[in-house]
Each structure stands twice: as C-alpha cells, then as structure tokens.
C-alpha positions as CSV (number, residue, x, y, z in Angstrom):
1,M,64.5,-62.8,51.9
2,I,64.2,-61.4,55.4
3,Y,62.1,-58.5,54.0
4,V,59.8,-60.9,52.2
5,K,59.2,-63.0,55.4
6,L,58.5,-59.8,57.3
7,I,56.0,-58.5,54.8
8,V,54.3,-61.8,54.5
9,Q,53.9,-62.0,58.3
10,I,52.5,-58.5,58.5
11,I,50.0,-59.2,55.7
12,L,48.9,-62.5,57.3
13,I,48.4,-60.7,60.6
14,S,46.5,-57.9,58.9
15,L,44.1,-60.4,57.2
16,F,43.7,-62.2,60.5
17,I,42.8,-59.0,62.3
18,Y,40.4,-57.9,59.5
19,Y,38.6,-61.3,59.6
20,V,38.4,-61.8,63.4
21,S,37.5,-58.2,64.2
22,G,34.6,-58.4,61.6
23,K,33.3,-61.6,63.2
24,L,33.5,-60.1,66.7
25,M,31.8,-56.8,65.8
26,G,29.2,-58.5,63.5
27,S,29.8,-59.3,59.8
28,Q,27.4,-56.7,58.4
29,I,29.7,-53.7,58.8
30,N,31.0,-51.0,56.5
31,F,34.0,-52.1,54.4
32,M,36.0,-48.8,54.4
33,K,35.5,-48.3,58.1
34,R,36.7,-51.8,58.8
35,I,39.8,-51.4,56.5
36,L,40.7,-48.0,58.1
37,S,40.3,-49.4,61.6
38,V,42.6,-52.3,60.9
39,F,45.2,-50.1,59.2
40,I,45.4,-47.6,62.0
41,S,45.6,-50.2,64.7
42,I,48.4,-52.1,62.9
43,V,50.5,-48.9,62.3
44,F,50.0,-47.7,65.9
45,T,50.6,-51.0,67.7
46,F,53.5,-51.9,65.4
47,F,55.2,-48.7,66.3
48,V,54.6,-49.3,70.1
49,Y,55.7,-53.0,69.7
50,W,58.9,-52.0,67.9
51,Y,59.7,-49.2,70.5
52,A,59.1,-51.5,73.5
53,Y,60.5,-54.7,72.3
54,L,62.1,-54.9,68.8
55,R,64.2,-51.8,68.6
56,N,67.2,-53.5,70.3
57,I,67.1,-56.4,67.8
58,D,69.1,-56.1,64.5
59,F,66.6,-55.3,61.8
60,L,68.5,-57.4,59.2
61,S,69.0,-60.5,61.4
62,E,66.9,-63.7,61.5
63,D,66.2,-62.9,65.1
64,F,64.1,-59.9,64.1
65,V,61.8,-62.1,62.0
66,Y,61.5,-65.0,64.5
67,S,60.8,-62.5,67.3
68,F,57.3,-62.3,65.8
69,M,56.6,-65.8,67.1
70,D,56.8,-65.5,70.9
71,V,54.4,-64.5,73.7
72,S,54.9,-60.8,73.1
73,T,53.5,-61.3,69.6
74,I,50.2,-62.7,71.0
75,I,49.9,-59.6,73.3
76,W,50.6,-57.4,70.3
77,I,47.9,-59.1,68.1
78,G,45.4,-59.0,71.0
79,S,46.1,-55.3,71.5
80,M,45.8,-54.7,67.7
81,L,42.4,-56.5,67.7
82,L,41.0,-54.6,70.6
83,I,42.2,-51.2,69.2
84,S,40.8,-51.9,65.8
85,M,37.4,-52.6,67.4
86,L,37.6,-49.4,69.5
87,L,38.5,-47.4,66.4
88,Y,35.5,-48.9,64.6
89,L,33.3,-47.9,67.5
90,F,34.7,-44.4,67.2
91,F,34.0,-44.3,63.4
92,E,30.5,-45.7,64.0
93,L,29.8,-43.1,66.7
94,F,30.7,-40.1,64.5
95,G,29.8,-41.6,61.1
96,P,26.5,-41.7,59.2
97,M,24.2,-44.8,59.1
98,D,26.1,-47.9,58.2
99,N,25.2,-48.9,54.6
100,G,27.0,-52.2,54.8
101,E,24.8,-53.7,57.5
102,R,21.8,-53.7,55.2
103,K,23.4,-55.5,52.3
104,S,21.6,-58.5,50.8
105,S,22.2,-61.9,52.3
106,T,23.3,-63.3,49.0
107,M,26.2,-60.8,49.0
108,R,27.4,-62.0,52.4
109,Q,27.2,-65.7,51.4
110,R,29.8,-65.3,48.6
111,P,33.4,-66.5,49.2
112,F,35.6,-64.1,51.2
113,L,37.9,-63.1,48.3
114,L,35.1,-62.6,45.8
115,R,33.2,-60.6,48.4
116,L,36.3,-58.4,49.0
117,R,36.7,-57.8,45.3
118,S,33.0,-57.0,44.9
119,Q,33.1,-54.6,47.9
120,W,36.1,-52.8,46.5
121,R,34.4,-52.3,43.1
122,G,31.2,-51.3,44.8
123,Q,33.0,-48.6,46.9
124,K,34.7,-47.3,43.8
125,R,31.4,-47.1,41.9
126,M,29.7,-45.5,44.9
127,R,32.4,-42.8,45.0
128,Q,31.8,-42.2,41.3
129,V,28.1,-41.8,41.8
130,I,28.5,-39.4,44.8
131,Q,31.0,-37.4,42.7
132,I,28.4,-37.1,39.9
133,A,25.9,-36.0,42.5
134,A,28.2,-33.4,43.9
135,K,29.1,-32.1,40.5
136,N,25.4,-31.6,39.7
137,G,24.9,-29.7,42.9
138,I,22.7,-32.2,44.6
139,S,24.4,-31.6,48.0
140,R,23.8,-27.8,47.7
141,A,20.2,-28.3,46.5
142,L,19.5,-30.6,49.5
143,K,20.0,-27.6,51.8
144,Y,17.1,-25.9,50.2
145,T,14.7,-28.8,50.1
146,K,14.6,-29.7,53.8
147,H,11.2,-28.1,54.0
148,R,10.1,-27.8,50.4
149,D,9.3,-30.8,48.2
150,N,8.9,-28.8,44.9
151,D,12.3,-27.2,44.6
152,Y,13.2,-26.8,41.0
153,E,16.9,-26.9,41.5
154,M,16.7,-30.2,43.4
155,A,14.6,-31.8,40.7
156,I,17.1,-30.9,38.0
157,A,20.1,-32.0,40.1
158,F,18.4,-35.3,41.0
159,R,17.5,-36.0,37.3
160,D,21.0,-35.1,36.0
161,T,22.6,-37.4,38.7
162,L,20.4,-40.4,37.7
163,E,20.9,-39.8,34.0
164,Q,24.7,-39.5,34.2
165,A,25.0,-42.5,36.6
166,G,23.2,-44.5,33.9
167,G,21.9,-48.1,33.9
168,I,19.7,-49.0,36.8
169,F,19.7,-45.4,38.0
170,I,17.9,-44.2,34.9
171,K,15.3,-47.0,35.2
172,F,14.8,-46.1,38.9
173,G,14.1,-42.5,37.8
174,Q,11.7,-43.7,35.2
175,V,9.8,-45.7,37.9
176,L,9.8,-42.7,40.2
177,S,8.3,-40.6,37.4
178,T,5.0,-42.6,37.8
179,R,4.8,-41.8,41.5
180,K,2.5,-38.8,41.3
181,D,1.2,-39.7,44.7
182,L,4.6,-38.8,46.3
183,F,6.4,-36.3,44.0
184,S,5.4,-32.8,43.1
185,P,4.7,-32.0,39.4
186,V,8.1,-30.3,39.1
187,F,9.9,-33.6,39.9
188,I,7.6,-35.6,37.7
189,R,8.2,-33.4,34.7
190,E,12.0,-33.7,35.2
191,L,12.0,-37.4,35.8
192,E,9.8,-38.0,32.7
193,K,12.7,-36.6,30.6
194,L,14.9,-39.6,31.5
195,Q,15.5,-41.6,28.4
196,Q,17.8,-44.7,28.2
197,N,19.5,-45.1,24.8
198,V,20.2,-48.8,24.6
199,E,22.2,-50.3,21.8
200,P,20.5,-53.4,20.3
201,L,22.2,-56.8,20.7
202,H,24.5,-57.9,17.9
203,E,23.2,-60.7,15.7
204,S,25.8,-63.1,17.1
205,E,24.6,-62.4,20.7
206,V,21.0,-63.0,19.7
207,K,21.9,-66.4,18.2
208,K,23.9,-67.3,21.3
209,I,21.0,-66.5,23.6
210,L,18.6,-68.5,21.4
211,G,21.0,-71.4,21.2
212,K,21.3,-71.6,25.0
213,S,17.6,-70.9,25.8
214,L,15.6,-73.0,23.2
215,P,15.0,-76.7,23.7
216,C,16.5,-77.4,20.2
217,S,18.2,-75.5,17.4
218,M,16.8,-72.2,16.2
219,E,16.3,-73.5,12.6
220,D,14.1,-76.4,14.0
221,I,11.8,-74.0,15.8
222,F,11.6,-70.9,13.5
223,S,11.1,-70.8,9.8
224,Y,11.8,-67.1,9.9
225,F,13.5,-64.9,12.5
226,D,14.0,-61.2,12.0
227,M,17.4,-60.2,13.5
228,I,16.4,-56.5,13.5
229,P,14.6,-56.0,16.8
230,L,11.1,-54.5,17.0
231,A,12.1,-52.8,20.2
232,S,15.2,-52.7,22.5
233,A,15.2,-51.8,26.2
234,S,17.6,-52.0,29.1
235,I,16.3,-55.4,30.2
236,G,15.5,-57.1,26.9
237,Q,14.6,-56.8,23.3
238,V,11.8,-58.0,21.1
239,H,12.1,-59.8,17.7
240,K,9.5,-60.9,15.2
241,A,9.5,-64.6,14.1
242,V,7.4,-67.4,12.5
243,L,7.1,-70.8,14.1
244,K,8.0,-73.7,11.9
245,E,5.4,-76.0,13.4
246,N,2.2,-74.0,12.6
247,D,3.4,-71.0,10.5
248,Q,2.1,-68.7,13.3
249,Q,3.7,-65.2,13.7
250,V,5.2,-64.7,17.1
251,V,7.0,-62.2,19.2
252,V,10.3,-63.4,20.8
253,K,11.4,-61.5,23.9
254,L,15.1,-62.0,24.9
255,L,16.8,-61.2,28.2
256,R,19.9,-59.1,27.7
257,P,23.0,-61.2,28.9
258,D,24.5,-58.3,30.8
259,V,21.3,-57.5,32.8
260,K,21.9,-59.9,35.7
261,S,25.5,-58.8,36.3
262,M,24.3,-55.1,36.1
263,I,21.7,-55.8,38.7
264,R,24.2,-57.7,40.9
265,D,26.7,-54.8,40.7
266,D,24.6,-51.7,40.4
267,L,21.5,-52.5,42.5
268,N,23.4,-52.4,45.8
269,I,25.1,-49.2,44.7
270,L,21.7,-47.6,44.0
271,L,20.5,-48.7,47.5
272,E,23.6,-47.2,49.1
273,F,23.3,-44.0,47.2
274,V,19.6,-43.6,48.2
275,R,20.6,-44.3,51.9
276,W,23.3,-41.7,51.6
277,L,20.8,-39.3,50.2
278,T,18.3,-40.1,53.0
279,D,21.0,-39.6,55.7
280,K,21.8,-36.1,54.1
281,S,18.2,-35.0,53.7
282,S,14.9,-35.0,55.6
283,W,13.3,-34.5,52.2
284,A,14.4,-38.0,51.0
285,E,13.5,-39.5,54.4
286,R,10.1,-38.0,54.4
287,L,9.4,-39.4,50.9
288,G,10.5,-42.9,52.0
289,L,13.1,-43.0,49.2
290,C,14.8,-46.0,50.8
291,E,11.6,-48.0,50.8
292,L,10.9,-47.0,47.2
293,A,14.4,-48.2,46.2
294,L,14.0,-51.5,48.1
295,G,10.6,-52.0,46.3
296,F,12.2,-51.2,43.0
297,A,14.9,-53.7,43.7
298,D,12.4,-56.5,44.5
299,N,10.3,-55.7,41.4
300,L,13.4,-55.6,39.1
301,K,14.6,-59.0,40.3
302,E,11.2,-60.4,39.3
303,E,11.2,-58.5,36.0
304,V,14.4,-60.1,34.8
305,N,13.0,-63.6,35.3
306,F,10.8,-64.3,32.3
307,E,9.4,-67.4,34.1
308,I,7.5,-64.9,36.3
309,E,6.2,-62.9,33.3
310,K,5.1,-66.1,31.6
311,R,3.1,-67.1,34.7
312,N,1.7,-63.6,35.1
313,A,0.3,-63.5,31.5
314,V,-1.3,-67.0,31.9
315,Q,-2.8,-66.1,35.2
316,V,-4.4,-62.8,34.0
317,K,-5.7,-64.5,30.8
318,N,-7.3,-67.3,32.9
319,A,-8.7,-64.8,35.4
320,L,-10.5,-62.8,32.6
321,K,-12.1,-65.8,31.0
322,N,-15.5,-65.1,32.6
323,S,-15.4,-61.3,32.4
324,K,-18.0,-59.7,30.3
325,Y,-15.6,-56.9,29.3
326,E,-13.6,-58.5,26.5
327,V,-9.9,-57.7,26.2
328,K,-7.3,-59.8,24.4
329,I,-4.1,-61.2,25.9
330,P,-1.6,-62.8,23.5
331,Y,-1.2,-66.6,23.9
332,V,2.1,-67.6,25.6
333,Y,4.1,-70.6,24.2
334,T,5.0,-71.9,27.6
335,D,6.8,-75.0,26.4
336,L,9.3,-72.8,24.4
337,S,9.6,-70.1,27.1
338,N,11.9,-70.0,30.1
339,K,13.6,-67.5,32.4
340,N,15.7,-66.0,29.6
341,I,13.3,-66.1,26.7
342,I,9.5,-65.7,26.3
343,I,7.5,-66.3,23.1
344,F,4.1,-64.6,22.6
345,E,1.5,-64.8,19.9
346,H,2.0,-61.8,17.6
347,A,-0.6,-59.1,18.4
348,Y,-1.8,-57.4,15.2
349,G,-2.5,-54.0,16.6
350,Q,-1.4,-50.5,17.3
351,S,-0.7,-48.6,20.5
352,V,-3.5,-46.4,21.7
353,A,-0.9,-43.6,21.9
354,N,-0.9,-43.3,18.1
355,G,-4.2,-45.1,17.2
356,D,-6.2,-42.2,15.9
357,T,-6.3,-43.5,12.4
358,L,-7.2,-47.0,13.5
359,F,-10.1,-45.7,15.7
360,Q,-11.5,-43.9,12.6
361,T,-10.9,-46.7,10.1
362,L,-12.6,-49.4,12.3
363,N,-15.2,-46.9,13.5
364,I,-14.5,-47.7,17.1
365,D,-16.5,-45.8,19.8
366,R,-13.7,-44.3,21.9
367,E,-15.8,-43.9,25.0
368,E,-16.9,-47.6,24.9
369,F,-13.3,-48.7,24.2
370,A,-12.0,-46.8,27.2
371,Q,-14.8,-48.1,29.4
372,T,-14.0,-51.7,28.4
373,V,-10.4,-51.2,29.4
374,L,-11.3,-49.6,32.7
375,Y,-14.0,-52.1,33.7
376,S,-11.7,-55.0,32.7
377,F,-9.0,-53.6,35.1
378,F,-11.6,-53.3,37.9
379,D,-12.6,-56.9,37.3
380,Q,-8.9,-57.9,37.5
381,M,-8.5,-56.0,40.8
382,L,-11.8,-56.7,42.5
383,Y,-12.6,-60.3,41.5
384,S,-9.5,-62.2,40.5
385,G,-7.1,-60.1,42.5
386,I,-4.4,-60.4,39.8
387,F,-4.1,-57.3,37.7
388,H,-1.8,-55.7,35.1
389,A,0.3,-53.2,37.1
390,D,1.8,-51.1,34.3
391,P,-1.1,-49.9,32.0
392,H,0.8,-47.2,30.2
393,P,-0.1,-46.5,26.5
394,G,2.7,-48.7,25.2
395,N,1.1,-51.7,26.9
396,I,-2.5,-51.2,25.6
397,F,-3.0,-51.9,21.9
398,I,-6.0,-51.7,19.5
399,D,-6.6,-55.0,17.6
400,K,-6.5,-54.2,13.8
401,T,-9.1,-56.9,13.0
402,D,-11.9,-56.4,15.5
403,G,-11.0,-53.2,17.4
404,L,-10.8,-54.9,20.8
405,P,-8.2,-53.8,23.5
406,I,-5.0,-55.9,23.7
407,L,-3.0,-56.0,26.9
408,L,0.8,-56.5,26.6
409,D,3.9,-56.9,28.8
410,F,3.1,-58.7,32.1
411,G,6.5,-58.1,33.7
412,A,4.7,-56.0,36.4
413,V,1.6,-57.6,37.9
414,G,-0.1,-56.7,41.2
415,R,-1.9,-59.2,43.5
416,L,-4.6,-58.2,46.0
417,A,-5.5,-60.7,48.7
418,E,-9.2,-61.3,49.4
419,P,-9.4,-58.7,52.3
420,Q,-7.8,-56.0,50.2
421,Q,-10.2,-56.9,47.3
422,E,-13.1,-56.4,49.7
423,G,-11.5,-53.2,50.9
424,M,-11.3,-51.8,47.3
425,K,-14.9,-52.8,46.7
426,I,-16.1,-51.0,49.8
427,F,-13.8,-48.1,48.9
428,L,-15.6,-47.6,45.6
429,M,-19.0,-48.1,47.2
430,G,-18.1,-45.5,49.9
431,I,-17.3,-43.0,47.2
432,Q,-20.5,-43.9,45.3
433,H,-22.7,-43.3,48.4
434,N,-20.6,-40.4,49.7
435,D,-20.3,-42.4,53.0
436,A,-17.4,-41.7,55.3
437,N,-18.3,-44.7,57.5
438,M,-17.9,-47.1,54.5
439,L,-14.6,-45.4,53.6
440,Y,-13.3,-45.9,57.1
441,D,-14.2,-49.6,56.9
442,A,-12.4,-49.8,53.5
443,V,-9.3,-48.1,54.9
444,T,-9.0,-50.5,57.8
445,L,-8.8,-53.4,55.2
446,L,-6.3,-51.6,53.0
447,V,-3.7,-50.4,55.5
448,E,-1.3,-52.2,57.9
449,D,-1.4,-52.0,61.7
450,H,-4.6,-50.0,62.0
451,D,-5.5,-50.8,65.6
452,H,-4.4,-47.4,66.9
453,I,-6.6,-45.4,64.5
454,D,-8.9,-42.8,66.1
455,R,-12.1,-43.6,64.2
456,V,-13.8,-40.3,64.9
457,K,-10.9,-38.2,63.6
458,M,-10.4,-40.4,60.6
459,E,-14.1,-40.3,59.6
460,Q,-13.9,-36.5,60.0
461,A,-10.9,-36.4,57.6
462,L,-12.6,-38.7,55.2
463,S,-15.7,-36.5,55.2
464,Q,-13.6,-33.5,54.3
465,I,-12.2,-35.4,51.2
466,L,-15.8,-36.4,50.2
467,L,-16.9,-32.8,50.5
468,R,-14.0,-31.8,48.2
469,I,-15.3,-34.1,45.5
470,S,-19.1,-33.4,45.9
471,Y,-21.2,-31.1,43.8
472,V,-18.7,-31.0,40.9
473,E,-18.9,-32.8,37.5
474,R,-15.3,-34.0,37.5
475,I,-12.3,-34.3,39.8
476,P,-8.8,-35.5,38.7
477,T,-8.4,-39.1,39.9
478,D,-4.7,-38.6,40.8
479,E,-5.8,-35.7,43.1
480,L,-8.3,-37.9,44.8
481,I,-5.9,-40.8,45.3
482,Q,-3.1,-38.5,46.4
483,A,-5.6,-37.1,49.0
484,F,-6.1,-40.6,50.4
485,F,-2.3,-41.3,50.4
486,K,-1.7,-38.0,52.3
487,L,-4.5,-38.9,54.8
488,V,-3.0,-42.3,55.5
489,R,0.5,-40.8,56.0
490,E,-0.9,-38.2,58.4
491,F,-2.5,-40.9,60.6
492,G,0.8,-42.8,60.7
493,L,-0.4,-45.6,58.5
494,S,0.8,-47.2,55.3
495,F,-1.1,-49.1,52.6
496,Y,-0.3,-52.7,51.9
497,P,2.3,-52.7,49.1
498,S,-0.2,-54.4,46.8
499,V,-2.8,-51.7,47.5
500,G,-0.3,-49.0,46.7
501,I,0.5,-50.7,43.4
502,A,-3.2,-50.9,42.6
503,M,-3.8,-47.2,43.3
504,R,-0.8,-46.1,41.3
505,S,-1.9,-48.4,38.4
506,I,-5.2,-46.5,38.4
507,I,-3.4,-43.2,38.1
508,T,-1.3,-44.5,35.2
509,L,-4.4,-46.0,33.6
510,E,-6.2,-42.6,33.8
511,G,-3.4,-41.1,31.7
512,T,-3.8,-43.8,29.1
513,L,-7.6,-43.5,29.0
514,K,-7.3,-39.7,28.5
515,L,-5.3,-40.5,25.3
516,I,-8.1,-42.7,24.1
517,Q,-10.9,-40.3,25.0
518,P,-9.8,-36.9,26.4
519,K,-13.2,-36.3,28.0
520,F,-13.2,-39.7,29.7
521,D,-14.1,-39.3,33.4
522,I,-12.6,-42.2,35.3
523,F,-14.1,-41.0,38.6
524,A,-17.7,-41.0,37.2
525,E,-17.1,-44.4,35.5
526,A,-15.9,-45.8,38.9
527,K,-19.1,-44.7,40.4
528,E,-21.0,-46.4,37.6
529,Y,-19.1,-49.6,37.9
530,S,-19.8,-49.6,41.7
531,S,-23.5,-49.1,41.0
532,D,-23.5,-52.0,38.6
533,Y,-21.6,-54.1,41.1
534,L,-24.3,-53.5,43.8
535,T,-27.1,-54.2,41.4
536,S,-25.4,-57.5,40.3
537,L,-25.1,-58.5,44.0
538,L,-28.8,-58.0,44.5
539,K,-29.8,-59.8,41.3
540,K,-27.4,-62.7,41.6
541,P,-29.6,-64.8,43.9
542,F,-32.4,-64.6,41.4
543,K,-30.3,-65.0,38.3
544,E,-28.4,-68.0,39.7
545,P,-30.7,-69.6,42.3
546,K,-29.0,-73.0,42.1
547,V,-25.5,-71.5,42.6
548,T,-26.8,-69.3,45.4
549,K,-28.5,-72.2,47.2
550,E,-25.3,-74.3,47.0
551,R,-23.2,-71.4,48.4
552,I,-25.6,-70.9,51.3
553,E,-25.5,-74.7,52.0
554,E,-21.6,-74.6,52.0
555,E,-21.5,-71.7,54.3
556,F,-24.1,-73.2,56.7
557,A,-22.1,-76.5,56.7
558,L,-19.0,-74.6,57.7
559,L,-20.9,-72.7,60.4
560,L,-22.8,-75.6,61.9
561,P,-20.1,-77.1,64.1
562,A,-19.6,-73.7,65.7
563,L,-23.4,-73.2,66.2
564,R,-23.7,-76.5,67.9
565,K,-21.1,-75.5,70.5
566,I,-22.7,-72.1,71.3
567,P,-25.3,-73.4,74.0
568,R,-22.6,-75.3,75.9
569,R,-20.2,-72.3,75.8
570,V,-22.9,-69.9,77.0
571,D,-23.7,-72.3,79.8
572,K,-20.0,-72.4,80.9
573,L,-19.8,-68.7,80.7
574,V,-22.8,-68.2,82.9
575,Q,-21.4,-70.7,85.4
576,K,-18.1,-68.8,85.6
577,V,-19.8,-65.4,86.0
578,E,-21.9,-66.9,88.9
579,S,-18.9,-68.3,90.6
580,G,-16.8,-65.1,90.1
581,K,-14.1,-66.8,88.1
582,I,-14.1,-64.5,85.1
583,I,-10.6,-62.9,84.9
584,L,-9.3,-60.5,82.3
585,H,-5.9,-61.5,81.1
586,H,-3.6,-59.8,78.6
587,D,-0.3,-61.3,77.5
588,I,2.2,-58.8,76.2
589,F,4.0,-61.7,74.5
590,S,1.0,-62.5,72.4
591,D,2.2,-59.7,70.1
592,K,5.1,-60.8,67.9
593,N,6.8,-57.4,68.0
594,N,6.6,-57.2,71.8
595,A,8.1,-60.7,72.2
596,Q,10.9,-59.9,69.7
597,F,11.7,-56.6,71.5
598,V,11.8,-58.3,74.9
599,T,13.9,-61.1,73.6
600,H,16.5,-58.8,72.0
601,L,16.6,-56.6,75.1
602,F,17.0,-59.6,77.4
603,S,19.8,-61.2,75.3
604,R,21.7,-57.9,75.3
605,F,21.3,-57.5,79.0
606,I,22.7,-61.1,79.5
607,L,25.7,-60.2,77.3
608,L,26.2,-57.0,79.3
609,L,26.2,-59.0,82.6
610,V,28.6,-61.5,81.2
611,G,31.0,-58.8,80.1
612,I,30.8,-57.0,83.4
613,T,31.3,-60.4,85.2
614,F,34.4,-61.1,83.1
615,G,35.7,-57.7,84.0
616,I,35.1,-58.0,87.8
617,I,36.6,-61.5,88.0
618,S,39.7,-60.4,85.9
619,V,40.3,-57.4,88.1
620,S,40.0,-59.7,91.2
621,L,42.5,-62.2,89.7
622,L,45.0,-59.4,89.1
623,A,44.6,-58.2,92.6
624,I,45.1,-61.7,94.0
625,A,48.2,-62.3,91.8
626,Q,49.9,-59.3,93.5
627,F,50.1,-61.3,96.8
628,I,51.3,-64.5,95.3
629,E,55.1,-65.0,94.8
630,T,55.0,-68.4,93.2
631,A,54.8,-69.3,89.5
632,Y,51.0,-69.8,89.9
633,A,50.7,-66.0,89.7
634,V,51.6,-66.2,86.0
635,Y,48.5,-68.3,85.3
636,L,46.3,-65.9,87.3
637,N,47.6,-63.0,85.4
638,T,47.1,-64.7,82.0
639,A,43.5,-65.7,82.9
640,A,42.9,-62.1,84.2
641,F,44.2,-60.5,80.9
642,V,42.1,-63.0,78.8
643,G,39.0,-62.1,80.9
644,L,39.6,-58.4,80.5
645,F,40.0,-58.9,76.7
646,L,36.7,-60.8,76.5
647,C,35.0,-58.1,78.7
648,A,36.3,-55.4,76.3
649,V,35.1,-57.3,73.2
650,L,31.6,-57.8,74.6
651,L,31.2,-54.2,75.7
652,V,32.5,-52.8,72.4
653,R,30.2,-55.0,70.4
654,L,27.2,-54.0,72.5
655,S,28.1,-50.4,72.1
656,I,28.3,-50.7,68.3
657,Q,24.9,-52.4,68.3
658,A,23.4,-49.7,70.5
659,I,24.8,-46.9,68.3
660,R,23.4,-48.5,65.1
661,L,20.0,-48.9,66.8
662,M,19.9,-45.3,67.8
663,K,20.8,-44.1,64.3
664,R,18.2,-46.4,62.8
665,H,15.4,-44.9,64.9
C-alpha cells in the first residue's frame, strides 16, 4: 500500500511538472524533448532530495510517504520545475528546429489526454518514416546534393522513401512530379513512377456511406447502382448509377471513410518529415520543400470536402457560359451532393489519352480541338479568374456525340484576383510584342512585395529571356515558364500562390495538348490569343456602343466626386507651399511588418526588464534578511526565493524564444 501511494504521488508530480513547464515555456514545444527534460529533472532532484532529507526516514514507514507533504516538497517541486526548463533550454540550444511549435492549431485545441496519445502515435510514426528514409540511403544521398539538384541517387532514395511510407506520402510525391518548374528531369522521372494501389471499398462500406450521405434511402434515389467502381483512388471512388426520378445516368463520387483520419494522423507526420529533411539539407531548403508541403496540406484539406468541389464545378460552368470556346462541364446534382458524396451527370466520352479512334470516327480536327481547350483555359484564367487547376489527360474527355471537349474533376481549382488577371493579360501581350517594359509591369502585378525591385536590372533580365525565345519557330512552354520562375527567385521575389498554380496548370495543359496534337505549339497559340484579345479590345466600343457608353458613364460617375475636389485641394497645396508648411513625414509604423516587429521586440524587452527586476529585488531581500534576527526574516527569504524563481522562469523562456527565432532565420 505504501509503495502504491509513493508511485501515485510521483506520477502526479511528474504530470504536474510536465503540464506547468509546458505552459511556462510555451505550449508549442517538442513532445520528446519535454518528456526527456521532465524525466531527467525528476530523477536528479529525487536523488538529491532523498540524500539531503529522506535518507534518514524509514522507507517502509508511513512517515516516508507523508514527508512528501511539507515545505521541503514545495522546494523540491520548484527545483524540479526550474531544472526541467533549463534542460529543455539545453536541448533547444543543441537540437534541430523544433517541429512541434508549428503544429496546427486544431491539434493543440484537443483535450490533453487525446493530444498526448496522438503525439505518442505521431512520434512513433515519425520514427518509422525516418527509419525508412535511412534504410533507403536518403541521409547519405543528402551529402551529395547540397550543391546539385539533379543527383540521381537522391532522386531514387526520395522516391523509394515516399513509396514505402505510403498513403499521403505517395500522393505528395505525385503532386511534386508535376512541379517541373522546381525539380530537375531526373527527379520528375522518378516521382512519376509513384503509383498508389488502392483496394476498392467493400459493397457494405459503399452502402453505409450512401445511407449516411443521401437525404433518403438509396432505393428511393437510384433505380440502378453499380457496386463495381469505375475508378478507385486514395481519396474516393466513382460508381455508375441511374436516377430513379428522371432515368438519367449519373456518376456518383464517394469519399473514402478512412481519408479524414489518414489526413489527421499522417499529414502532420509528412510536415515533420519535410522539416527534418529541410534541416538536414540545403537542397530541400532551397527548393522550398516546407512551403510545398504546407500548400499540399491546404489543398488536400479542400480536396476531401466535396462541398468545395461541387461549388467549383458550378462556378466554372457559370463562368464559361458566355465564352465562344465551347467546352462541356457535367451538370452537378447539388441537392443530392454534400461533403461526402457528389453526383455528376454522366459524361459520354473518352479520355484524350486514348482517344485516337474517337478522333478518327468523329472526324475531329485535332488542331482545332486543342485550340478550343487552350483558349477556354485562357478565358477561365483571364476573364472569370476561376480555372481548372489540374488539366491532365484523365480530366479532359472527348464527347462521343458531338466531339466537344469535356472537363472533369474540379477538386483542384485556381482563383486569380483581378490584379493578377490583369498581370497575366499584360504578360501575354508583353511576349506577343517582345516588350520587356510590359513584362516588368506584368511581373509587378504577379509577385508579392515588389517594392524593392531594381527596375533596370529586371528589365535587362527580362530582355535576355525574350532574346532566348526570339527568331525561333518553337520553344518549350515549360522552359519559358521555368525561366520566369528562376528570374523571380533570383530577385528575391515570389509569385502569388494563385499565379504559381496558374503557370503550373499551363505546363500540365501543354503535356495534355501534345497528346491531342503532337505538333501543337502552345507558345504560338498564346501569341495568337493575345493578338485576338487586343483586337477585341479595340473593336468592342464599336460592336457594343451601348454597353461601352454605359461603362464610361459609370466610371465617370465614380470619378466625378474626386474631380470636384481637385481645384480645392490644389489651392490648399499652393497655400501650404507659399507659407512653407510642406513637411515630408514617414511613419515606420504604417508598415504592418515594422509595427509587428517593434511590438514583439518591445514586449520581450519588457519581460527581460521584469525578470532582471525580480532578480535584483530578490537578491536585495536575501541580503537584508541576513541582518534581521526576528521571524520576519523567514518571510523575506521566502519572498526572495519566489522572486528568484520567477526571474529564472522569465529568463529561460526568453532564451528559448530567442533560440527558436535564430534557428528560424
């Protein structure tokens, strides 16, 4: 019984130290470092506590257990807490970048015990993935890829690691295989080999999903439902069915029931693995592998919510209503679709990847078909701003009845804001006119934080790119776009994420169009489209005079209030100039980043001052207590030790934050 009480007390004290030390250091800390710090501090302080205080007490007596409940125990626990924080500071100083501090907020909001269990499983899975990486020689290969991006050994090790880790890791590799703008051809070839063999859902599982997702029973909605899937993937699978209401053939896409748990468990592990890889290798850091993984995580979370795909399909369909380039988008039965199931009109067609027979049977002009697909995508990007972001051959079909293109799968959709749409238009016109000035104007609309750009140097670099594509019949589109990606990186800039998606979609689309028509020149067609766009701008006022007149009136009505204020403002400006009251003023706090930086710096400085003040006052109290012989000295000593403890806690916490900040930068 005495042993049980002793063990329970030690466990409770350990949990208390674990919880409080985490709160004092900041909750976003590494789980294993925290456990190790607490364990070492308990073992060390318990030995000191036993040697100094408990060794003379009978171990088997009740006095030994109850001795845990006096003043010395408080001193012991305080020492244990402080030592655990100092140990964590030591581990933080010599350890790699802390993965735990960047976990998702949803993870931290879960109950403590569930979070503890999840962290334990996560660490176990992380160790498994790192062991797979080590077995495949990725650590060894990293040594040889610090200055070479096309190392064959690294490409194989990376692909094998993702493949053997399975699940989300394979899907991440498949997404990376489309990033020809970042990875060398060696990596792309290896990543394209990644295949995910997914077992189709059992018939009982399909019925269970339908029962939960449909507004009424399966028999009331479908007169026929084929339990053998048309296709099965890691996120969902597709079935053919017939609606009972109108006898229309439809395609039913189901979300796999294990997907959300897989994302919850494995997505954080993938992010931690990528951060580990980035810490080990300048190659991964230079590629921005962490940012790629975070973008993949955000897209995946959208992809597993069919409500988003349903909305995407409806938006693109509505956006293309007035386009003169006709493509078909299957109708979505929105009233029967939700976040776990989506029902599309059945598309009677065949993928362009194996549509040679259909092209011949329907006598379809391949050049015209490819042009329609390309111009439709330009319309999506440059006019509506909402575009299909994954135009690979499996998502573009040929309609068996009239030979028109059909667009499928709207899980990945890009959105360009109006300034970026304008930037893409100017970009195409700059290439059309071989004009570096126009390209510079386009780049400033397409990148973030461009205020520091040296215009002369960038225009010179853009001129070099234009010279590379001049006086030749054809240049690979991916080579051109990769040249712009490289230029933007060299100038310390980055495209808006939506712009990056648009450019990568064009690269993917080129591969699809080459399957349709091997001689199709997307670069020349882009110039043709740009020329048509300029012509339409000039002709529009004459073709639609009424619409043009109304637009001019609207713009003038918006401009009129500002125009009326101009004479008064000019008069005030002249008066201030004459009186010498014009003063130039620049506020550093007008910039959000500056204000945030100063606020953080000032708050840490205040904490530092508070900690030092506690320390000085505590030392002073200890010194005063030495000259007092009354009982009042006990209170002074107690206050002094509490002050020193608070001083130590504040200084340790500030030190941990400083170390993290240095590592991050």
